[in-house]
C-alpha positions in Angstrom: 3.2 -14.6 -5.4 1.0 -15.9 -8.3 0.5 -19.5 -9.1 -0.6 -20.5 -12.5 -3.1 -23.3 -12.9 -3.9 -24.7 -16.3 -7.3 -26.3 -16.7 -7.9 -29.4 -18.8 -9.0 -27.2 -21.6 -5.9 -25.7 -23.4 -7.4 -22.2 -23.8 -8.3 -21.9 -20.1 -5.7 -20.7 -17.5 -6.3 -19.3 -14.0 -4.0 -17.4 -11.7 -4.4 -17.7 -7.9 -3.0 -15.2 -5.5 -1.0 -16.6 -2.6 -0.3 -14.2 0.2 3.0 -14.6 1.9 2.9 -12.2 4.9 0.3 -10.2 6.9 1.8 -7.4 9.0 -0.4 -6.4 11.9 0.5 -3.3 13.9 -1.4 -0.2 14.9 1.8 1.9 14.4 1.9 3.2 10.8 5.7 3.6 11.0 6.1 -0.1 11.9 3.7 -1.1 9.2 5.6 0.9 6.6 9.0 -0.2 7.8 8.2 -3.9 7.8 6.3 -3.7 4.5 9.1 -1.9 2.8 11.8 -4.3 3.9 9.8 -7.4 3.0 8.5 -6.1 -0.3 12.1 -5.1 -1.2 12.9 -8.8 -0.8 10.0 -9.7 -3.2 7.5 -10.9 -0.6 3.8 -10.3 -1.0 2.7 -8.2 2.0 -0.6 -7.0 3.3 -1.1 -4.9 6.4 -3.8 -4.6 9.1 -4.0 -2.0 11.9 -5.8 -3.9 14.7 -6.7 -7.4 15.7 -10.2 -7.4 14.2 -8.9 -6.3 10.8 -6.1 -8.9 11.1 -8.7 -11.7 11.6 -10.7 -10.6 8.6 -7.7 -10.4 6.4 -6.2 -13.7 7.6 -9.5 -15.5 6.8 -9.7 -13.9 3.4 -6.1 -14.0 2.3 -4.8 -17.1 4.2 -1.2 -15.7 4.6 1.7 -18.1 5.3 3.1 -15.8 7.9 1.4 -13.3 10.3 3.6 -10.8 12.0 1.5 -9.6 15.0 1.8 -6.9 17.5 0.3 -7.4 21.0 -0.9 -4.0 22.0 -3.5 -2.9 19.5 -7.0 -1.5 19.6 -10.3 -3.4 19.1 -8.7 -6.8 19.7 -5.3 -7.3 21.2 -2.6 -9.5 19.8 -3.2 -12.3 22.3 -6.8 -12.6 21.4 -6.1 -12.3 17.7 -3.5 -15.0 17.9 -5.9 -17.3 19.8 -8.6 -16.7 17.2 -6.2 -17.3 14.2 -4.9 -20.5 15.6 -8.3 -21.9 16.5 -9.8 -21.1 13.0 -9.5 -24.1 10.6 -8.9 -21.8 7.7 -6.0 -19.9 9.3 -4.6 -22.3 11.9 -1.6 -23.2 9.7 -0.4 -19.6 9.3 2.9 -19.2 11.1 2.4 -16.4 13.7 5.3 -14.3 14.8 4.6 -11.9 17.7 6.6 -8.8 17.3 6.2 -6.5 20.3 7.8 -4.0 22.7 6.6 -6.2 25.6 9.7 -8.3 26.0 9.2 -9.8 29.5 9.3 -13.5 29.9 5.6 -13.5 31.1 4.6 -11.9 27.8 6.5 -14.4 25.8 5.0 -17.3 27.7 1.5 -15.9 27.2 2.0 -15.4 23.5 3.3 -18.9 23.0 0.4 -20.2 25.1 -2.1 -18.5 22.8 -0.5 -20.3 19.8 2.2 -18.1 18.5 5.0 -19.9 16.8 7.7 -17.3 17.5 8.2 -14.3 19.7 10.4 -11.3 18.8 10.9 -8.0 20.5 11.0 -4.4 19.2 13.2 -2.7 18.3 13.9 -5.3 15.6 16.6 -5.8 13.0 15.2 -5.8 9.4 17.9 -8.3 8.4 16.7 -10.6 11.2 13.1 -10.3 10.2 13.9 -11.1 6.5 16.1 -14.1 7.6 13.4 -15.4 9.8 10.7 -15.0 7.1 12.9 -16.8 4.5 13.6 -19.7 6.8 9.9 -20.1 7.6 8.8 -19.9 4.0 11.3 -22.6 3.0 9.3 -25.0 5.2 6.2 -24.2 3.2 7.8 -25.2 -0.1 
């Protein structure tokens, strides 16, 4: 999404890039699937393959929503979520944990680390899109 900002001078106009969604998963198939379905719905999507990369991109892009896997190399999803939610620049990003770990103990741990939502794989693309739409409505 681009937002147009007009300066006080009539000949000056700036465009600022606003990132909607950061998809974080070490599985390239999941990255492609989620990115495809979300971009098809006209969302701006960026991807990351591990928790470390997710933190860097979250700090740089300030996405509204972060869809985060738990089991990843370098920095797992629990630690990445904790870091995202404790960083003043990213703490307002809505974090959805999307994982194959569907036990209640995993859900409780994810929510304790600051996640706003917990969803399990396999997932329904329609459910993801509906969830993202409802979350983004709260940002507007």
